[in-house]
C-alpha positions as CSV (number, residue, x, y, z in Angstrom):
1,X,0.1,-0.1,-0.1
2,X,1.0,3.8,-0.7
3,X,0.3,6.2,1.9
4,X,-1.1,9.3,0.4
5,X,-1.5,12.6,2.2
6,X,-5.3,13.2,2.1
7,X,-8.6,11.2,1.2
8,X,-11.4,13.7,0.0
9,X,-14.7,12.5,0.6
10,X,-18.0,13.3,-0.8
11,X,-21.6,11.3,0.1
12,X,-22.8,11.6,-3.7
13,X,-22.1,12.1,-7.0
14,X,-24.0,15.5,-7.2
15,X,-21.5,16.9,-4.4
16,X,-18.5,15.0,-6.1
17,X,-19.6,17.2,-9.7
18,X,-20.1,20.5,-7.9
19,X,-16.9,20.5,-6.0
20,X,-14.2,19.0,-8.1
21,X,-14.0,21.5,-10.7
22,X,-13.5,24.6,-8.4
23,X,-11.4,22.5,-5.7
24,X,-8.9,21.6,-8.6
25,X,-8.3,18.2,-7.5
26,X,-8.7,15.1,-9.6
27,X,-9.4,12.4,-7.1
28,X,-12.1,12.8,-4.8
29,X,-14.1,9.6,-3.5
30,X,-17.7,9.2,-2.9
31,X,-18.3,7.6,0.5
32,X,-22.1,7.3,0.1
33,X,-25.2,8.3,1.5
34,X,-26.2,8.3,4.8
35,X,-24.4,7.3,8.0
36,X,-24.3,3.1,7.5
37,X,-22.6,3.3,3.9
38,X,-20.6,6.2,4.9
39,X,-18.8,4.3,7.6
40,X,-18.2,1.2,5.7
41,X,-17.2,2.8,2.6
42,X,-14.9,5.2,4.6
43,X,-13.3,2.2,6.2
44,X,-12.7,0.5,2.9
45,X,-11.0,3.3,1.3
46,X,-8.9,4.3,4.4
47,X,-7.9,0.4,4.2
48,X,-7.0,0.8,0.5
49,X,-5.5,4.2,0.5
50,X,-3.8,4.6,4.0
51,X,-4.0,8.2,4.0
52,X,-2.8,10.5,6.7
53,X,-6.0,12.8,6.9
54,X,-9.4,12.6,5.6
55,X,-11.7,15.4,4.5
56,X,-15.5,15.0,4.2
57,X,-17.1,18.0,2.3
58,X,-20.5,18.3,1.4
59,X,-23.9,20.0,2.4
60,X,-25.8,20.3,5.5
61,X,-29.0,21.8,7.1
62,X,-28.3,24.8,9.7
63,X,-30.2,24.8,12.8
64,X,-31.9,28.2,12.9
65,X,-29.8,31.0,11.4
66,X,-26.4,31.1,12.9
67,X,-25.1,29.6,9.8
68,X,-25.9,31.3,6.7
69,X,-27.2,29.7,3.5
70,X,-24.5,29.4,1.2
71,X,-21.8,29.6,3.7
72,X,-19.1,26.6,4.3
73,X,-18.0,25.7,8.0
74,X,-15.9,23.5,9.7
75,X,-16.6,21.6,12.9
76,X,-15.4,21.0,16.5
77,X,-17.1,17.7,16.9
78,X,-19.8,15.4,15.3
79,X,-22.7,13.7,17.3
80,X,-25.0,10.8,16.2
81,X,-28.8,11.0,16.5
82,X,-31.1,8.1,16.1
83,X,-28.9,5.2,17.7
84,X,-30.4,4.4,21.1
85,X,-34.2,3.7,22.1
86,X,-37.6,5.1,21.5
87,X,-38.3,7.9,18.7
88,X,-39.8,11.5,18.6
89,X,-40.3,13.0,22.3
90,X,-39.4,9.2,23.5
91,X,-35.9,9.0,22.2
92,X,-32.9,8.0,24.6
93,X,-29.5,8.4,23.1
94,X,-27.1,5.5,23.4
95,X,-24.9,7.2,26.0
96,X,-27.9,8.6,27.8
97,X,-28.7,4.5,28.2
98,X,-24.9,4.0,29.5
99,X,-24.5,1.8,26.1
100,X,-21.2,3.1,24.0
101,X,-21.1,2.6,20.1
102,X,-17.8,1.4,20.5
103,X,-15.9,-0.3,23.6
104,X,-12.4,-1.6,23.3
105,X,-9.4,-2.0,25.6
106,X,-7.3,-0.6,22.6
107,X,-6.0,3.0,22.4
108,X,-9.3,3.6,20.6
109,X,-11.3,3.3,23.8
110,X,-15.1,3.7,24.4
111,X,-16.6,5.6,21.9
112,X,-20.1,7.5,22.6
113,X,-22.4,9.6,20.8
114,X,-20.3,12.4,20.2
115,X,-16.4,12.5,18.5
116,X,-14.3,15.6,18.8
117,X,-12.6,16.2,15.2
118,X,-9.0,17.1,14.3
119,X,-7.8,20.7,14.0
120,X,-5.0,21.3,12.1
121,X,-5.5,24.7,10.9
122,X,-5.8,28.0,12.4
123,X,-9.8,28.3,11.6
124,X,-11.9,27.9,14.6
125,X,-14.5,25.4,14.5
126,X,-18.1,26.6,14.3
127,X,-19.6,24.2,16.5
128,X,-20.9,20.7,16.5
129,X,-22.4,18.8,13.6
130,X,-25.1,16.2,14.3
131,X,-25.5,13.0,12.1
132,X,-28.9,11.7,11.4
133,X,-30.2,8.6,9.8
134,X,-33.1,11.0,8.0
135,X,-33.1,14.3,7.5
136,X,-35.4,16.9,9.8
137,X,-38.6,17.2,8.1
138,X,-40.1,20.0,10.1
139,X,-39.1,22.6,12.8
140,X,-40.4,20.2,15.7
141,X,-38.0,17.3,14.3
142,X,-35.1,19.9,14.8
143,X,-36.4,21.0,18.3
144,X,-36.2,17.4,19.6
145,X,-32.8,17.0,18.2
146,X,-31.5,20.0,19.8
147,X,-33.1,18.9,23.0
148,X,-30.9,16.1,23.0
149,X,-27.9,17.7,21.3
150,X,-28.2,21.6,22.4
151,X,-24.8,22.3,21.1
152,X,-25.7,21.2,17.3
153,X,-25.4,24.0,14.9
154,X,-26.0,22.0,11.9
155,X,-27.1,18.3,10.9
156,X,-25.8,15.9,8.0
157,X,-26.4,12.2,7.5
158,X,-22.6,11.2,7.1
159,X,-20.1,12.9,9.4
160,X,-20.4,10.5,12.6
161,X,-19.9,7.3,10.3
162,X,-17.2,9.1,8.8
163,X,-15.6,9.8,12.1
164,X,-16.1,6.6,13.7
165,X,-14.2,4.9,10.7
166,X,-11.1,7.5,10.8
167,X,-11.1,7.0,14.7
168,X,-10.9,3.3,14.8
169,X,-8.3,3.6,11.7
170,X,-6.0,6.2,13.6
171,X,-6.5,8.7,10.9
172,X,-7.4,12.6,11.1
173,X,-10.5,13.9,10.0
174,X,-11.8,17.5,8.9
175,X,-15.3,18.0,8.1
176,X,-16.3,21.4,5.9
177,X,-20.0,21.6,5.3
178,X,-21.8,23.8,3.3
179,X,-24.8,25.3,4.1
180,X,-27.3,24.6,1.8
181,X,-31.0,24.8,3.7
182,X,-32.5,25.8,7.2
183,X,-32.9,21.9,8.6
184,X,-36.7,21.2,8.7
185,X,-37.4,23.2,5.4
186,X,-38.1,20.7,2.9
187,X,-38.9,23.0,0.3
188,X,-36.0,22.4,-2.3
189,X,-36.9,26.3,-3.9
190,X,-35.4,27.6,-1.2
191,X,-32.3,25.9,-0.8
192,X,-28.9,26.9,-2.4
193,X,-26.8,23.5,-2.8
194,X,-24.3,25.4,-5.5
195,X,-23.1,28.3,-3.7
196,X,-22.9,26.0,-0.6
197,X,-20.7,23.6,-2.5
198,X,-18.6,26.4,-4.0
199,X,-18.1,27.8,-0.5
200,X,-16.8,24.4,0.8
201,X,-14.1,24.2,-2.1
202,X,-13.1,27.7,-0.8
203,X,-12.9,26.9,2.6
204,X,-11.0,23.4,2.0
205,X,-8.5,24.4,-0.7
206,X,-6.0,26.1,1.3
207,X,-6.4,23.5,4.1
208,X,-5.7,20.4,1.5
209,X,-2.7,22.6,0.0
210,X,-1.3,22.8,3.6
211,X,-1.9,19.2,4.3
212,X,-0.1,17.9,1.2
213,X,2.7,20.6,1.5
C-alpha cells in the first residue's frame, strides 16, 4: 500500500460533480449516502489508500440562522442522533442509556454519541455537527434533536459514520459542510446547494494545500 497525504470524500455524485472543478483536484471519492454506507465505505477507502488525513466535504442543514445559507463551515465535533431507544419525544441516545457505540481496551477506547474532530489549521470550528439517519422534516424534528444535543448547529447524514471509521483507523478527520438549507425546511426552492458547495471548495482548498505541502 502507498500512503497518501489526504483522502477527500463526498457523499454523493452531485456533491462530487459540483466541488471537483472549483477544488482543482482529480481524486475525490464518494463515501455514500447516510451514516451506514459512509462508515463502511470510509473504512474500505482508508484500508486501500492509507491516508494521513481524511476530508469530508458536502452539504448540511443549519439549525436556525446562526450559519448562513450558502456559507461553509468546519466543525469541532460530530454527534450521532438516532442510535438508542424510542423515537420522537421519547428518544433516548445510546450514551444516555449507558451503551457506548464502541468499547475497546485499545487506544481507541470507548466511543459514545460524540466524537471530537481534528484541528490541523488556524480556523476556529463553528460548533457541533449532528449526524442523523433522516433529515429533519419540520421544526418539531429540529427541536427534538436540539433537546438531545443542544450544542449542535447543523445536521448531516454522514459525518459521524466517517468519524467513527477514522477514529478506529487512527486517521485525522476534517469535516467541511456547506449550508444548503435550514434544517426542517424541505422546500428545495429555498435551498442553495451550488453556492454552498462552492463555499466548501473555497474553504477546503488552502487546507488541502497545507496538508499536501
